[in-house]
C-alpha positions as CSV (number, residue, x, y, z in Angstrom):
1,X,12.7,-35.3,-2.9
2,X,9.0,-35.8,-3.2
3,X,6.8,-34.2,-0.5
4,X,4.1,-36.3,1.0
5,X,0.6,-35.0,0.5
6,X,-0.7,-33.6,3.7
7,X,-4.2,-32.5,4.7
8,X,-5.1,-29.2,6.2
9,X,-3.3,-28.1,9.5
10,X,-5.1,-29.2,12.6
11,X,-5.3,-25.9,14.6
12,X,-3.8,-22.5,15.0
13,X,-0.1,-22.3,15.6
14,X,0.5,-22.8,19.3
15,X,3.6,-23.1,21.5
16,X,6.0,-22.4,18.6
17,X,5.1,-25.5,16.6
18,X,3.1,-25.9,13.4
19,X,0.9,-29.0,13.5
20,X,0.4,-30.7,10.1
21,X,-1.8,-33.7,9.7
22,X,-0.5,-36.5,7.4
23,X,-2.0,-40.0,6.8
24,X,-3.6,-40.3,10.2
25,X,-0.7,-38.9,12.1
26,X,0.2,-35.3,13.2
27,X,3.6,-33.9,12.5
28,X,4.7,-30.9,14.7
29,X,7.2,-28.7,12.9
30,X,9.0,-26.1,15.0
31,X,8.2,-22.6,13.7
32,X,11.9,-21.6,13.8
33,X,12.6,-24.4,11.3
34,X,10.0,-23.2,8.8
35,X,12.0,-21.3,6.2
36,X,9.3,-20.3,3.7
37,X,5.8,-21.2,2.5
38,X,5.0,-21.3,-1.2
39,X,1.5,-21.4,-2.8
40,X,0.9,-24.1,-5.4
41,X,-2.7,-23.8,-6.5
42,X,-4.9,-24.8,-3.5
43,X,-1.9,-26.2,-1.7
44,X,0.9,-24.7,0.4
45,X,4.4,-26.2,0.3
46,X,6.0,-25.8,3.7
47,X,9.8,-25.7,3.5
48,X,11.3,-26.7,6.9
49,X,15.0,-27.6,7.1
50,X,15.6,-30.4,4.5
51,X,11.9,-31.4,4.5
52,X,9.0,-30.2,2.5
53,X,5.3,-30.7,3.4
54,X,2.3,-30.2,1.1
55,X,-0.7,-28.8,2.9
56,X,-4.2,-28.7,1.3
57,X,-5.1,-25.1,2.1
58,X,-4.8,-21.7,0.4
59,X,-1.8,-19.5,1.4
60,X,-4.0,-16.6,2.6
61,X,-5.9,-18.7,5.2
62,X,-2.6,-20.4,6.2
63,X,-0.9,-17.1,6.6
64,X,-3.6,-15.8,9.0
65,X,-2.5,-18.3,11.6
66,X,1.3,-17.5,11.4
67,X,2.8,-15.0,13.9
68,X,3.3,-11.7,11.9
69,X,6.4,-10.7,13.7
70,X,8.3,-13.6,12.2
71,X,6.6,-14.4,8.9
72,X,6.3,-11.8,6.1
73,X,4.6,-12.1,2.7
74,X,7.0,-11.0,0.0
75,X,5.1,-12.3,-3.0
76,X,1.5,-13.3,-3.7
77,X,2.7,-16.9,-3.6
78,X,5.6,-16.7,-1.0
79,X,5.9,-16.1,2.8
80,X,9.3,-16.1,4.4
81,X,10.5,-16.5,7.9
82,X,12.4,-13.3,8.8
83,X,14.8,-15.1,11.1
84,X,16.0,-17.4,8.3
85,X,16.9,-14.7,5.7
86,X,20.5,-14.7,4.9
87,X,20.7,-11.9,2.4
88,X,18.5,-9.2,0.9
89,X,20.0,-7.9,-2.4
90,X,18.8,-5.3,-4.9
91,X,19.6,-6.2,-8.5
92,X,20.6,-3.8,-11.2
93,X,17.1,-3.9,-12.6
94,X,15.7,-2.7,-9.3
95,X,14.2,-6.0,-8.2
96,X,14.9,-7.3,-4.7
97,X,16.1,-10.9,-4.1
98,X,15.8,-12.7,-0.8
99,X,18.3,-15.5,-0.1
100,X,17.4,-17.8,2.7
101,X,19.8,-19.7,4.9
102,X,19.3,-22.9,2.8
103,X,20.4,-21.0,-0.3
104,X,16.9,-20.8,-1.8
105,X,16.2,-17.5,-3.5
106,X,12.9,-15.8,-3.9
107,X,12.0,-12.4,-5.5
108,X,10.1,-9.7,-3.7
109,X,7.2,-8.7,-5.9
110,X,6.4,-5.0,-6.7
111,X,3.1,-5.3,-4.9
112,X,4.8,-6.5,-1.7
113,X,7.8,-4.2,-1.8
114,X,6.4,-2.1,1.1
115,X,7.3,-5.1,3.3
116,X,11.0,-4.5,2.7
117,X,11.1,-2.2,5.7
118,X,9.7,-5.0,7.9
119,X,12.4,-7.4,6.6
120,X,15.2,-5.0,7.6
121,X,13.9,-4.2,11.1
122,X,15.1,-6.1,14.1
123,X,12.4,-8.3,15.7
């Protein structure tokens, strides 16, 4: 499915919803549906349920507005929602693989491996 191009989010995350502006309208995505965010150049692809939204903003500035108790950076280009992690697995090579409830898999980078403890903690 092709994601519609979306401009920068309107404001900080408030009341558990992530406001995204698209073509003169605002879409409010519930935070508990946001599975992960992936950097793609100067854009962030927001994966929420079966939908994907493309936001024109860098991942670092986008991440500053997300609640840290739920969202954890596991790679320089990936932030995951802790509550939507299905499995955390260590491979024989020593790498860690995160499987989300949708089945999407992302690797924990070496530089963000210190966040593994946060992923395992209850929230």
